N, C-alpha and C positions, 0 to 999 in steps of 0.2 A: 165480529170484526173488532179488533182492539183499537183504542184511541191512537196509539202510535202508528199502527198500520194505516188508519184513515188519514192521519196527518202526512205520513210519508207519501201516500198515493196522491194527495192533493198537491203537495209541494213538488212532486216529480212531474206532474203534467202541466203545472202552471208555468207559462212562459215569463211571468213577471213575479216579483216578490208579493207575498200575501200578508196582510196585516193580521194582528192578533184578533181584531174584531171580525174580520172576514172568516178566519179559520174557525173561530168560536161559533159563528152563525151557521157556517156550512155543516159543522159536525154536531151542532146543537148541544153544546156543553159550555161550562163556565170557563171564562178566560184563565183563571188560576190553574185549572186542570190542564188546559192547553199549554200553558207555560211550562208546567212540570213535565208534560209529555215531550215537548220540544227539547227541553234540557236533557231528558233521558235519551232521545234520538241523537242529539249532538254528542253526548258522552259515548254512546254505543258506536257511532262512526269513528270517534277518536280511538277508543279502546281496541277496536277490531281492525284498525288501520284500513278502513273502508275506502273505496274509491269515491265516496261521497263525503261532503261536509255540509253542515247546516250553518248558514250565515244569517246574521241579523243586523239590520241597520235601521235605526229610527222606528223600531216597533214593527218592521216588516221583515218577513222571513223568506229565505229562498234556499232550495236544495241545489247545490252545485257540485262539480267534480272537485276532488281533493286537490289542493294546491300543489301537493307533491307530484302530481301527475300532469302538471301544466305543460311541460315540454312534450310529452307523449301526445296530449290532446292537440297542442298547437301543430305538431307534425301531421296528425291525422286530418285536421281541418284545413291544412295548407292548400291542398288541391281545390277545396271548395271555395276558398277565399282569395287565392292568388291567381288562379288561371282565368282565362277569358270566359265570358259568359257563353253558354251554349245557345243555339238558335231558339230552342223552346224557352229558355230563361229570358232571352231578349224579348220574345213575343209576349210572355206573361208580364214582364216589366212594362212593356208598351201599353198593354191593356190596363194595368194598374195605374200607370201615369195618366192616361187619357180618360179612364172611366172611374178612377178611384174617388172615394173609398168603395171598394168592391169586396164582396164576400168570396170565400173559396168556391162556393157552389156557383156563383155567377161567373167567376173566372173559368171554372171547369166547363160551364155551358158554352162560353164564348170559344174556348180553345178546343173543346171536345175530348179532353184527356184529363186524367188525374193530375193535379198540380201540387200535391203535398210536398214532394221533395224539392220542387222548384221554389215554392214559397219558403221552405226551410232555408234553402241556399241563399235566397235574396235577403231573408231576415239576418242570417249570419253575416253576410257582407255589409249589412247596414244600409241597403238600398231601399228597403221598404220598412214600414212600421205596421204593427198589429194593434188594433184597438177593439175592445169588446163593447158591443152594443147591448146593454142590459135589457132594453125593451124588446129587441128581436132575439136575444139570447144567442148571438152569433158574433164571430170575429170578422172585422173588416180590415182590408189592407189598403194602404196608400203609400205613395213614395215618401221617402225620408227627406229631411232638410239637407242631409249630406248628398243625396242624389241630385237635388235641385242645385246645390252649390257646385257639385262636380260638373254639371252641364253648363254652368255659368249663367244661370237664369236668376231673375229676381223672385219669380213665383212660377208655379207649375203652369199657369194659364199662358205663359210666354212661349210654350211649345208651339211649333208650327201647326196650324189648323186646329188648335185646341178647342175653340168654341164649337166648331162644327162637329168634331169627333166626340167631344164630351157629351153633347146633347143628342147625338144621333141614336135612334132606338136600337139599331144593330150596327155595331162597329164594322163587322165584315162587309156589309153592303156599302158603307161609306168608303172603306178602303178599296173595294172593288171598283167603285165609281171613279176613283182617281187614277186607276191603272188603265 
């Protein structure tokens, strides 16, 4: 596996920019070699008019879609970001709001279905945030400040019945008891 291929794969799957130090550690190679490979990737995307571009800000790198395709991407994502939330998305958002931070696995156990697309949609809309827990080697999701601000709350614990539902061992039982 070439260095360029490894870097491209890491940058493709990472939801956030990666530092030179992180990339060097993951690939187990010298930072100078990583910089050279990143520049080769950037040039290759440019020369081949690729749909990708490599951006760098403050020593952090991210693979993004080419700016020339911004209108196309915006139109494609419009349905995901402009329309009303679906019932499954609202359910997942409620679980994340009351039980967050919550892992994808926990969310799926509570809801009983795969939540990958729902999580992606909520992330794109800016309603939730993703944070990686190095100790558990897992991503955790919580509501964003934009979500809290949109609801007109000062903090997430201002949600109705927050204390009771946040602490309850099974959210389903607590919700069933109120109905």
